[in-house]
LOVEX-169758 format. One record per atom (N, C-alpha, C): x, y, z. Coordinates in steps of 0.05 Angstrom, whole numbers, padded with zeros to 5 digits, always signed. Atoms other than C-alpha are relative to their C-alpha. Layout:
<nodes>
XYZ
...
</nodes>
This chain:
<nodes>
+00017-00024+00000
+00000+00000+00000
+00018+00025+00000
-00015-00025+00002
+00024+00071-00016
+00002+00012+00028
-00004-00013-00026
+00055+00104+00045
-00010+00029-00002
+00011-00026-00001
+00017+00167+00063
+00020+00020+00012
-00018-00021-00011
+00059+00230+00073
-00017+00020+00015
+00015-00019-00017
+00030+00270+00131
+00018+00025+00004
-00014-00025-00004
+00053+00343+00129
-00013+00014+00024
+00012-00009-00025
+00040+00362+00201
+00014+00026+00009
-00012-00026-00007
+00052+00436+00214
-00023+00019+00009
+00021-00018-00010
+00014+00493+00250
-00015+00014-00023
+00016-00015+00019
-00041+00530+00214
+00015+00026-00008
-00013-00024+00009
-00014+00586+00171
+00030-00003-00006
-00029+00005+00004
+00055+00553+00162
+00007-00005-00029
-00006+00003+00028
+00048+00546+00087
-00005-00027-00012
+00005+00027+00011
+00021+00476+00076
-00014+00002-00027
+00014-00003+00025
-00027+00498+00021
+00018+00012-00021
-00019-00012+00019
+00027+00541-00011
+00019-00022-00010
-00017+00022+00009
+00072+00479-00012
-00014-00017-00020
+00015+00017+00019
+00017+00439-00046
-00002+00013-00027
+00002-00014+00025
+00007+00493-00099
+00026+00000-00015
-00027+00001+00013
+00082+00495-00113
+00005-00028-00011
-00002+00028+00010
+00080+00419-00119
-00014-00003-00027
+00015+00001+00026
+00027+00427-00173
+00015+00015-00022
-00013-00017+00020
+00065+00482-00209
+00026-00013-00011
-00025+00012+00008
+00130+00442-00211
-00003-00029-00009
+00005+00028+00006
+00098+00376-00230
+00009-00007-00028
-00005+00011+00027
+00118+00332-00288
-00026+00001-00017
+00023+00001+00017
+00071+00337-00348
-00015-00026+00001
+00012+00027+00000
+00057+00263-00338
-00016-00005+00026
+00014+00004-00025
+00030+00272-00267
-00029+00010-00001
+00028-00009-00002
-00044+00277-00251
-00006+00003+00030
+00006-00006-00028
-00072+00307-00187
-00030+00001+00006
+00027-00005-00012
-00134+00304-00144
+00005+00016+00025
-00003-00017-00023
-00137+00361-00095
-00027+00001+00015
+00024+00002-00016
-00188+00351-00039
+00002+00020+00023
+00000-00022-00020
-00206+00410+00006
-00028+00003+00011
+00027-00003-00012
-00263+00427+00054
-00017+00021-00013
+00016-00023+00008
-00284+00491+00019
+00002+00006-00030
+00001-00007+00028
-00306+00513-00050
+00019+00023-00007
-00018-00023+00005
-00265+00577-00042
+00028-00010-00006
-00027+00011+00005
-00201+00535-00040
+00002-00014-00027
+00001+00012+00027
-00222+00498-00103
+00004+00022-00020
-00002-00023+00018
-00231+00565-00138
+00028+00012+00000
-00027-00010-00002
-00163+00587-00112
+00019-00018-00015
-00018+00018+00015
-00129+00525-00140
-00003+00004-00030
+00005-00005+00029
-00162+00536-00208
+00013+00025-00009
-00011-00026+00008
-00140+00609-00208
+00031+00001+00001
-00029-00003-00005
-00069+00601-00181
+00017-00020-00016
-00015+00020+00015
-00049+00539-00221
-00014-00005-00027
+00015+00004+00025
-00080+00551-00290
+00012-00020-00018
-00014+00019+00018
-00028+00507-00323
-00010-00029+00003
+00010+00027-00004
-00060+00445-00293
-00030-00003-00008
+00028+00000+00009
-00131+00465-00315
-00017-00018+00018
+00016+00016-00019
-00163+00436-00252
-00029+00001-00007
+00029+00001+00006
-00234+00413-00264
-00015-00006+00026
+00017+00003-00023
-00288+00417-00211
-00024-00017-00007
+00023+00017+00007
-00340+00360-00212
-00026+00016+00003
+00026-00015+00001
-00410+00386-00229
-00021-00018-00012
+00023+00014+00013
-00479+00363-00249
-00005+00014-00027
+00005-00012+00027
-00490+00373-00324
-00019-00018-00015
+00019+00015+00016
-00531+00346-00381
+00006-00030-00003
-00008+00028+00003
-00491+00282-00384
+00000-00015+00026
-00002+00013-00026
-00478+00267-00311
-00020+00012+00020
+00022-00009-00017
-00536+00271-00262
+00009+00004+00029
-00010-00004-00026
-00492+00273-00200
+00030+00009-00002
-00028-00009-00001
-00425+00304-00180
+00019-00025+00001
-00016+00024-00001
-00399+00234-00164
+00003-00013-00028
-00001+00011+00028
-00416+00210-00235
+00019+00017-00016
-00017-00017+00015
-00381+00271-00263
+00029-00003+00008
-00027+00005-00010
-00320+00259-00219
+00012-00025-00013
-00009+00024+00013
-00315+00189-00247
+00007+00005-00029
-00005-00006+00028
-00319+00216-00318
+00026+00016-00003
-00025-00016+00001
-00264+00267-00304
+00025-00017+00005
-00022+00018-00006
-00219+00213-00275
+00006-00017-00025
-00003+00017+00024
-00232+00168-00335
+00013+00015-00023
-00011-00017+00021
-00213+00226-00381
+00028+00011+00007
-00027-00007-00008
-00149+00239-00342
+00004+00030+00007
-00002-00028-00008
-00164+00311-00318
+00012+00002+00028
-00006-00008-00027
-00133+00344-00258
-00025+00010+00013
+00026-00004-00013
-00188+00351-00207
+00003+00014+00027
+00002-00012-00026
-00205+00396-00148
-00028-00004+00010
+00027+00007-00010
-00263+00373-00105
-00001+00002+00030
+00004-00003-00029
-00292+00377-00035
+00003-00027+00015
+00000+00023-00017
-00284+00330+00023
-00026-00017-00003
+00026+00013+00000
-00358+00314+00021
-00003-00019-00024
+00002+00016+00024
-00355+00288-00050
+00020-00024+00001
-00020+00021-00002
-00291+00248-00038
-00009-00022+00019
+00009+00019-00021
-00323+00215+00023
-00021-00019-00011
+00020+00017+00013
-00375+00184-00025
+00013-00022-00017
-00015+00019+00017
-00322+00139-00056
-00013-00028+00000
+00011+00027+00002
-00348+00072-00081
+00020-00018-00015
-00018+00019+00014
-00318+00010-00115
+00008+00010-00028
-00006-00009+00027
-00323+00040-00185
+00020+00023+00000
-00018-00022-00002
-00288+00104-00164
+00028-00010+00006
-00026+00010-00007
-00231+00064-00132
+00013-00014-00024
-00011+00014+00024
-00223+00022-00195
+00011+00020-00020
-00008-00021+00019
-00219+00085-00238
+00026+00014+00009
-00024-00013-00011
-00167+00117-00192
+00024-00019-00003
-00022+00019+00002
-00124+00054-00192
+00010-00002-00029
-00007+00003+00028
-00125+00052-00268
+00013+00025-00012
-00008-00026+00012
-00107+00126-00278
+00023+00014+00015
-00026-00008-00011
-00047+00136-00231
+00000+00030+00009
+00002-00027-00010
-00065+00199-00192
+00017+00004+00025
-00011-00009-00026
-00029+00238-00137
-00022+00014+00015
+00021-00012-00017
-00076+00256-00080
+00013+00020+00019
-00007-00020-00020
-00068+00320-00040
-00025+00006+00016
+00024-00002-00018
-00116+00320+00019
+00005+00023+00019
-00004-00023-00018
-00121+00389+00051
-00019-00003+00024
+00013+00007-00025
-00142+00372+00122
-00012-00028-00001
+00010+00027-00002
-00166+00305+00146
-00029-00002-00007
+00028+00004+00007
-00232+00276+00122
-00015-00014+00022
+00016+00015-00019
-00289+00245+00161
+00002-00030-00007
-00004+00029+00006
-00267+00172+00163
-00020-00018+00014
+00020+00015-00016
-00319+00150+00214
-00024+00018+00004
+00024-00016-00003
-00391+00174+00216
-00024-00018+00005
+00025+00015-00002
-00461+00153+00233
-00011-00004-00028
+00012+00006+00026
-00490+00119+00172
-00029+00009-00001
+00028-00009+00003
-00554+00149+00145
-00017-00024-00010
+00014+00025+00006
-00588+00081+00147
-00021-00005+00022
+00021+00005-00020
-00654+00064+00181
+00004-00026+00014
-00002+00025-00014
-00649+00012+00236
-00023-00019-00007
+00022+00018+00008
-00718-00014+00215
+00005-00013-00027
-00008+00013+00025
-00691-00026+00145
+00019-00023+00005
-00019+00021-00007
-00634-00065+00176
-00014-00025+00011
+00015+00023-00011
-00682-00109+00215
-00014-00015-00022
+00014+00012+00022
-00723-00122+00153
+00019-00017-00018
-00019+00014+00017
-00662-00141+00112
+00011-00025+00013
-00009+00023-00015
-00638-00188+00166
-00021-00022+00000
+00022+00020+00000
-00706-00222+00170
-00002-00014-00028
+00001+00011+00027
-00704-00232+00094
+00026-00015-00007
-00027+00012+00003
-00631-00256+00101
+00014+00012-00025
-00014-00014+00021
-00609-00204+00050
+00028+00008+00010
-00025-00007-00012
-00554-00186+00099
+00005-00018+00024
-00007+00013-00025
-00517-00218+00157
+00021+00018+00014
-00020-00015-00015
-00473-00189+00212
+00023-00019+00008
-00023+00016-00005
-00403-00216+00217
+00022+00018+00012
-00019-00016-00015
-00355-00187+00270
-00008+00030-00002
+00012-00027+00000
-00400-00125+00272
-00002+00012-00028
+00001-00011+00027
-00393-00115+00197
-00025-00011-00014
+00023+00008+00015
-00454-00116+00152
+00009-00012-00027
-00007+00014+00025
-00447-00167+00096
-00025-00003-00017
+00022+00003+00019
-00493-00163+00035
+00001-00027-00013
-00001+00027+00011
-00513-00233+00012
-00024-00006-00017
+00023+00005+00018
-00577-00224-00029
+00010-00004-00029
-00008+00004+00028
-00566-00254-00099
-00012+00022-00018
+00008-00021+00018
-00572-00205-00157
-00027-00005-00013
+00026+00006+00012
-00632-00242-00185
-00023+00004+00019
+00021-00005-00020
-00670-00230-00120
-00002+00030+00005
+00000-00029-00004
-00649-00158-00108
+00020+00013-00019
-00018-00013+00020
-00621-00119-00168
+00006+00029+00008
-00004-00027-00009
-00632-00047-00145
-00027+00009+00012
+00024-00010-00012
-00682-00006-00105
+00005+00017+00025
-00001-00018-00024
-00695+00029-00038
+00023-00007+00019
-00021+00008-00019
-00640-00010-00002
+00028+00003-00013
-00026-00002+00014
-00584+00011-00050
+00022+00012+00018
-00021-00012-00017
-00548+00054+00002
+00012-00022+00018
-00009+00021-00017
-00544-00006+00049
+00017-00020-00016
-00015+00019+00016
-00522-00052-00007
+00027+00010-00008
-00025-00011+00009
-00468-00006-00033
+00020+00002+00023
-00018-00002-00023
-00439+00008+00036
+00009-00028+00010
-00007+00027-00009
-00441-00066+00054
+00019-00013-00019
-00017+00012+00020
-00409-00088-00011
+00028+00013+00001
-00026-00013-00003
-00354-00037+00001
+00014-00007+00026
-00011+00008-00025
-00343-00067+00070
+00003+00023+00020
-00003-00024-00017
-00354+00000+00105
-00024+00005+00018
+00023-00004-00017
-00419-00010+00143
+00001-00019+00024
-00002+00015-00024
-00419-00033+00215
-00025+00003+00017
+00025+00001-00016
-00476-00051+00262
+00006-00007+00029
-00007+00003-00028
-00470-00043+00337
-00025-00001+00018
+00020+00000-00022
-00515-00063+00395
-00028+00002-00010
+00027+00002+00012
-00575-00074+00349
-00012+00026-00008
+00011-00026+00009
-00583+00000+00334
+00021+00019-00011
-00020-00020+00009
-00517+00036+00321
+00011-00009-00027
-00010+00005+00026
-00497+00041+00249
+00024+00019-00006
-00024-00016+00005
-00427+00065+00231
+00009-00003-00029
-00012+00001+00027
-00399+00084+00163
+00029+00006+00004
-00029-00004-00001
-00324+00076+00156
+00009+00004-00029
-00011-00006+00027
-00289+00107+00096
+00016-00024-00011
-00014+00024+00010
-00264+00051+00050
+00030+00003+00000
-00029-00003-00002
-00191+00041+00068
+00015-00007-00026
-00014+00008+00025
-00174+00009+00001
+00005+00023-00019
-00005-00023+00019
-00178+00077-00033
+00028+00011+00003
-00027-00010-00004
-00111+00094-00003
+00021-00017-00014
-00018+00016+00016
-00080+00040-00045
-00003+00005-00030
+00005-00005+00029
-00103+00070-00111
+00016+00024-00011
-00015-00023+00009
-00057+00131-00113
+00030-00006-00001
-00029+00004+00002
+00016+00135-00133
+00015+00016+00022
-00010-00016-00022
+00029+00189-00080
-00024+00011+00015
+00022-00012-00016
-00013+00215-00022
+00013+00020+00020
-00008-00020-00019
-00003+00279+00018
-00025+00008+00017
+00021-00010-00018
-00046+00298+00079
+00011+00024+00014
-00009-00026-00012
-00039+00371+00101
-00017+00005+00025
+00016-00003-00025
-00060+00379+00174
+00018+00010+00022
-00015-00007-00024
-00038+00397+00244
-00009-00018+00023
+00004+00019-00022
-00032+00351+00305
-00014-00026-00010
+00011+00025+00012
-00044+00289+00263
-00004-00022+00021
+00001+00020-00021
-00031+00247+00325
-00027+00001+00015
+00026-00003-00015
-00097+00274+00354
-00024-00006-00018
+00023+00002+00018
-00140+00262+00292
-00012-00028-00002
+00012+00026+00004
-00190+00206+00282
+00012-00014-00024
-00012+00012+00023
-00157+00195+00215
+00025-00016+00007
-00024+00015-00009
-00093+00173+00251
-00009-00027+00012
+00009+00025-00011
-00132+00121+00291
-00011-00018-00021
+00010+00015+00022
-00166+00099+00228
+00022-00013-00016
-00023+00012+00013
-00099+00089+00194
+00012-00023+00016
-00010+00022-00018
-00076+00048+00254
-00018-00024-00001
+00019+00022+00000
-00139+00007+00253
+00002-00017-00025
+00000+00015+00026
-00133-00012+00179
+00029-00004-00010
-00028+00005+00007
-00056-00016+00179
+00008+00015-00026
-00007-00017+00023
-00050+00041+00128
+00027+00013+00007
-00026-00012-00008
+00024+00061+00128
+00001+00030-00004
-00002-00029+00002
+00040+00134+00140
+00026+00009+00012
-00024-00012-00010
+00100+00178+00154
-00005+00029+00006
+00005-00027-00008
+00095+00243+00193
+00024+00018-00005
-00021-00020+00005
+00137+00301+00166
-00011+00027+00007
+00009-00027-00005
+00134+00376+00173
+00011+00018-00022
-00009-00019+00019
+00149+00439+00134
+00017+00021+00013
-00017-00023-00009
+00204+00491+00142
+00010+00015-00025
-00008-00017+00023
+00216+00548+00093
-00009-00013-00026
+00012+00011+00025
+00171+00513+00042
+00010-00027-00008
-00011+00026+00006
+00208+00447+00045
-00008-00021+00020
+00006+00022-00018
+00191+00379+00075
+00024-00006+00017
-00021+00006-00019
+00232+00365+00137
-00010-00021+00020
+00008+00019-00021
+00233+00313+00193
-00018+00014+00020
+00018-00012-00019
+00178+00325+00243
+00015+00004+00027
-00011-00007-00026
+00202+00361+00306
-00019+00020+00013
+00021-00017-00012
+00149+00390+00352
+00011+00026+00009
-00011-00025-00010
+00197+00443+00378
+00002+00021-00022
+00000-00020+00021
+00197+00476+00310
-00026+00017+00000
+00025-00013+00001
+00126+00498+00323
+00000+00027+00015
-00002-00025-00015
+00147+00555+00371
-00026+00005+00015
+00026-00003-00014
+00086+00543+00415
+00002+00022+00021
-00002-00022-00020
+00114+00591+00468
-00006+00026-00013
+00006-00026+00013
+00112+00648+00418
-00029+00002-00008
+00029-00001+00008
+00043+00629+00393
-00017+00005+00024
+00016-00003-00024
+00016+00625+00464
+00000+00029+00009
-00002-00028-00008
+00040+00697+00477
-00020+00017-00016
+00019-00015+00016
-00008+00719+00422
-00029-00004+00009
+00027+00007-00009
-00068+00689+00459
-00005+00010+00028
+00007-00011-00026
-00097+00730+00516
-00026-00014+00010
+00022+00016-00009
-00142+00681+00553
-00013+00014+00024
+00015-00012-00022
-00196+00711+00598
+00002-00017+00025
-00001+00014-00026
-00187+00694+00672
-00015+00017+00020
+00017-00015-00018
-00244+00719+00714
-00026-00014+00007
+00024+00012-00012
-00312+00707+00745
-00018-00013-00021
+00018+00012+00020
-00347+00691+00679
+00008-00029-00006
-00008+00028+00003
-00308+00625+00679
-00014-00019+00020
+00012+00016-00021
-00349+00601+00738
-00020-00021-00012
+00019+00019+00012
-00398+00567+00690
+00013-00027-00006
-00013+00024+00011
-00346+00516+00669
+00019-00015+00018
-00019+00012-00019
-00314+00488+00732
+00002-00030-00001
-00001+00029+00000
-00333+00415+00725
+00011-00011-00026
-00014+00009+00024
-00296+00371+00674
-00018-00002-00025
+00017+00003+00024
-00356+00360+00628
-00014+00026-00008
+00013-00026+00007
-00377+00434+00626
+00003+00006-00030
+00001-00008+00027
-00397+00457+00557
+00003-00023-00020
+00003+00023+00018
-00399+00387+00528
-00029-00001-00010
+00027+00002+00011
-00461+00368+00488
-00020-00008+00022
+00018+00010-00021
-00492+00329+00546
-00005+00021+00021
+00002-00020-00021
-00477+00384+00597
-00018+00023-00010
+00016-00022+00011
-00507+00438+00552
-00029-00007-00001
+00028+00009+00004
-00570+00397+00539
-00014-00002+00027
+00013+00002-00026
-00582+00392+00614
-00003+00027+00014
+00002-00026-00012
-00578+00467+00627
-00029+00010-00002
+00027-00013+00000
-00643+00503+00646
+00002+00025-00017
+00001-00025+00015
-00666+00564+00608
+00015+00022+00015
-00013-00021-00016
-00642+00608+00666
+00031-00003-00001
-00029+00004+00001
-00572+00576+00664
+00011+00008-00027
-00009-00008+00027
-00566+00585+00589
+00000+00031-00003
+00001-00029+00000
-00588+00657+00598
+00023+00013+00015
-00022-00010-00015
-00534+00667+00650
+00026-00002-00016
-00023+00003+00016
-00481+00640+00603
+00000+00021-00022
+00002-00021+00020
-00506+00686+00548
+00007+00027+00011
-00006-00026-00012
-00502+00745+00595
+00030+00003+00005
-00029-00001-00004
-00429+00727+00611
+00014+00005-00026
-00012-00005+00026
-00412+00724+00537
-00004+00030-00008
+00006-00028+00006
-00446+00792+00527
+00018+00018+00016
-00016-00017-00017
-00409+00822+00586
+00030-00001-00009
-00028+00002+00009
-00342+00795+00561
+00005+00017-00025
-00004-00015+00025
-00352+00825+00492
-00002+00030+00005
+00006-00029-00002
-00380+00893+00515
+00016+00014+00022
-00012-00013-00023
-00346+00906+00582
+00030-00007+00004
-00028+00009-00004
-00281+00865+00583
+00016+00009-00024
-00016-00006+00024
-00258+00873+00511
-00009+00026-00014
+00011-00024+00013
-00303+00931+00489
+00003-00003-00030
-00004+00006+00029
-00302+00898+00420
-00023+00010-00017
+00021-00004+00020
-00340+00919+00359
-00010-00027-00010
+00011+00026+00009
-00386+00865+00331
+00017-00011-00023
-00016+00009+00023
-00341+00861+00269
+00026-00013+00008
-00025+00012-00010
-00283+00839+00313
-00004-00028+00011
+00006+00023-00016
-00318+00780+00345
-00005-00025-00016
+00005+00027+00010
-00317+00706+00328
-00007-00017+00023
+00009+00016-00023
-00355+00658+00372
-00011-00027-00010
+00011+00026+00007
-00379+00586+00374
-00011-00014+00024
+00011+00020-00018
-00420+00534+00410
-00012-00021-00018
+00013+00020+00017
-00453+00470+00385
-00025+00013-00013
+00021-00012+00015
-00504+00488+00332
-00027-00001+00014
+00025+00003-00014
-00562+00462+00375
-00005+00022+00020
+00002-00020-00021
-00548+00517+00426
+00007+00028-00010
-00007-00026+00011
-00530+00574+00379
-00021+00021+00006
+00021-00020-00005
-00598+00608+00387
-00001+00007+00029
+00001-00005-00029
-00596+00601+00463
+00021+00020+00009
-00022-00016-00009
-00529+00636+00469
+00005+00025-00017
-00004-00023+00017
-00535+00688+00413
-00008+00026+00015
+00006-00025-00014
-00534+00760+00438
+00009+00024-00016
-00006-00025+00014
-00528+00832+00416
+00030+00006+00000
-00028-00008+00002
-00461+00852+00390
+00020-00022-00008
-00018+00022+00008
-00433+00784+00371
-00014-00022-00016
+00015+00022+00013
-00489+00741+00340
+00010-00007-00028
-00007+00005+00028
-00466+00750+00268
+00028-00012-00004
-00028+00011+00003
-00395+00727+00283
+00002-00030+00006
+00000+00029-00006
-00415+00654+00292
+00016-00016-00021
-00014+00019+00018
-00369+00600+00263
-00001-00027+00013
+00004+00027-00010
-00383+00526+00271
+00025-00011+00014
-00022+00011-00016
-00341+00487+00322
+00020-00017-00016
-00017+00018+00016
-00313+00441+00268
+00012+00014-00024
-00010-00015+00023
-00290+00496+00220
+00030-00005-00003
-00028+00004+00006
-00223+00483+00186
+00006+00014-00027
-00011-00007+00027
-00181+00510+00129
-00014+00023-00014
+00011-00024+00013
-00215+00577+00117
+00014+00025+00010
-00014-00025-00007
-00183+00646+00117
-00020+00023+00002
+00020-00021+00002
-00249+00685+00116
-00002+00016+00026
+00004-00014-00026
-00244+00705+00190
+00026+00009+00012
-00027-00007-00010
-00171+00725+00195
+00002+00028+00011
+00000-00027-00012
-00190+00796+00216
-00012+00000+00028
+00014+00001-00027
-00226+00772+00280
+00021-00001+00022
-00020-00002-00022
-00189+00790+00344
-00012-00007+00028
+00013+00007-00025
-00240+00774+00399
-00017-00025-00004
+00012+00026+00004
-00262+00701+00407
-00014-00010+00024
+00014+00014-00021
-00311+00661+00448
-00003-00029-00008
+00001+00029+00006
-00303+00585+00449
-00015-00014+00023
+00017+00010-00021
-00362+00558+00489
-00007-00030-00006
+00004+00028+00007
-00352+00484+00475
+00022-00017+00012
-00020+00019-00009
-00316+00423+00503
-00006-00027-00013
+00007+00024+00015
-00313+00364+00456
+00006-00026+00014
-00004+00028-00007
-00322+00292+00476
-00009-00016-00023
+00006+00017+00024
-00324+00237+00425
-00027-00012+00001
+00026+00014+00001
-00390+00209+00402
+00004-00028+00010
-00003+00027-00012
-00400+00145+00443
+00000-00022-00021
+00002+00020+00020
-00418+00106+00381
+00027-00003-00015
-00026+00000+00013
-00353+00126+00346
+00021-00012+00018
-00020+00010-00019
-00313+00113+00408
-00001-00030+00003
+00003+00029-00003
-00341+00043+00416
+00010-00015-00024
-00010+00012+00025
-00324+00029+00343
+00030-00005+00002
-00029+00003-00003
-00250+00041+00357
+00007-00019+00023
-00006+00016-00023
-00250+00009+00426
-00004-00029-00005
+00006+00028+00006
-00282-00055+00402
+00018-00012-00021
-00020+00010+00019
-00228-00059+00349
+00028+00004+00011
-00026-00001-00013
-00172-00050+00400
+00015+00026-00003
-00013-00026+00003
-00157+00024+00387
-00010+00019+00021
+00007-00019-00021
-00156+00073+00445
+00004+00029-00010
-00001-00027+00009
-00172+00145+00428
+00004+00019+00023
-00004-00021-00020
-00147+00205+00467
-00020+00022-00005
+00021-00020+00004
-00208+00249+00475
+00011+00028+00006
-00012-00026-00005
-00166+00306+00504
+00015+00011-00024
-00014-00009+00024
-00121+00309+00443
-00020+00008-00023
+00020-00005+00021
-00182+00306+00397
-00013+00027+00006
+00013-00025-00007
-00215+00364+00435
+00019+00023-00004
-00020-00021+00003
-00151+00405+00435
+00004+00006-00030
-00004-00004+00029
-00141+00395+00360
-00022+00016-00012
+00023-00015+00011
-00211+00419+00344
+00001+00029+00008
-00001-00028-00010
-00203+00481+00388
+00021+00016-00014
-00022-00015+00013
-00136+00500+00358
-00007+00006-00029
+00008-00005+00028
-00163+00492+00287
-00019+00024-00001
+00019-00022-00001
-00220+00538+00306
+00013+00027+00006
-00013-00025-00007
-00177+00590+00340
+00017+00011-00023
-00017-00009+00022
-00131+00592+00279
-00015+00009-00024
+00015-00014+00021
-00187+00617+00235
+00002+00030+00003
+00000-00029-00007
-00176+00685+00269
+00025+00014-00008
-00023-00017+00007
-00124+00740+00266
+00027-00012+00008
-00025+00012-00009
-00072+00696+00300
+00015-00013-00024
-00013+00012+00023
-00059+00662+00233
+00016+00021-00016
-00015-00022+00012
-00033+00731+00210
+00021+00010+00018
-00020-00009-00019
+00012+00736+00271
-00010+00021+00019
+00011-00021-00017
-00036+00783+00307
-00009-00011+00027
+00009+00008-00027
-00055+00781+00381
-00031-00003+00000
+00028+00003-00003
-00124+00756+00400
-00008-00002+00029
+00011+00004-00027
-00168+00756+00462
-00021-00022-00002
+00019+00022+00002
-00209+00694+00478
-00012-00007+00027
+00015+00009-00023
-00261+00673+00528
-00006-00030-00004
+00004+00029+00000
-00259+00597+00541
-00012-00008+00027
+00012+00005-00026
-00309+00583+00597
+00005-00027+00011
-00006+00027-00009
-00292+00509+00601
+00028-00002+00012
-00026+00003-00013
-00236+00497+00652
+00016-00022-00014
-00014+00022+00015
-00219+00432+00615
+00014+00011-00024
-00011-00009+00025
-00208+00468+00549
+00023+00020+00005
-00022-00018-00007
-00166+00523+00581
+00025-00015+00009
-00023+00017-00009
-00123+00470+00614
+00014-00013-00023
-00012+00013+00023
-00113+00434+00548
+00017+00020-00016
-00015-00021+00015
-00090+00499+00515
+00027+00004+00014
-00025-00005-00015
-00038+00509+00570
+00019-00025-00003
-00017+00024+00004
-00014+00436+00564
+00012+00000-00028
-00011-00002+00027
-00006+00446+00489
+00023+00020-00001
-00021-00020+00001
+00034+00510+00499
+00025-00009+00014
-00023+00010-00015
+00080+00474+00548
+00011-00027-00011
-00008+00025+00013
+00090+00415+00500
-00006-00025+00017
+00008+00022-00017
+00055+00369+00550
-00020-00018-00014
+00020+00015+00014
+00005+00344+00499
+00004+00004-00030
</nodes>
């Protein structure tokens, strides 16, 4: 299997610039697939590397889905720029086309390798009763002969099962795992990220024995990974973390997790909102245009307030430069892994560090702001756990 090159370096250190230079200096015989979370980055690749004539999959008169168009573009040998979401839909036919056409993959940020499958548990029960599927070591195996079931309403289950990526837990949990065999279809693979050791993709690679090598970047060149090159001490000096009475909301370890937030009364949520408002208006005296804030989407309305509402950015935001002018931040979240996903790894002998995962998400979010330009920022992190993780990171303890 192709060894994956992990380029692990802090946000803003030039990973995307390195990738674009790789494109510009490529051999005429090389073909590339550039996968990124955002459409804006696709447009940037098309504009900055016109010599490769990157094509973006689209729905047109010939192809009725972006996935179908992606397959056609691969078959015709085009260089391609596409989103994570489309790449995550990979099926057997796509893998066969990739293997036959010798592409280099550049993956800007890790993809969702484990997710809840959009499959009805009642459909699963019905298919088991009909013996169209069976469960083997938690994996769903499709066994209905083609003359009995050719196509129809259960196609999603059939396709995921045939790809070996659908798992069934405890009679109700359904897990989709990205097909690991796709990583054996490219001639070279680069993953551009930060703190790869904390990412679910790293655990996924370990689970499926996908070989990888962690490197870093310095002055635009690939170098051996050395955490001390990150200058965390200097970066931490740019982050002014609020330390005051408004932190009282987050003293217990699970504060600001999804479960903790869901158990708050209306009065408690109102009190948190008032603390955010006071931090913005009285502590920082910020203009609304300076503010970036987040909480889980389910609680966005509860915590929205005057002077900062429009500056909302989702907790899982990555790889966007649209908010680099923001200097006042509120991070009202503490991530814990979805129990279903956690059980998937645990039952396969892989132990996940939830603290590293939470830290990685927070740092990615913080680096959407002015700090990526080397500017100082102010931030309110009401969760004691998340403040502690930030300090551990700055001291190279995690």
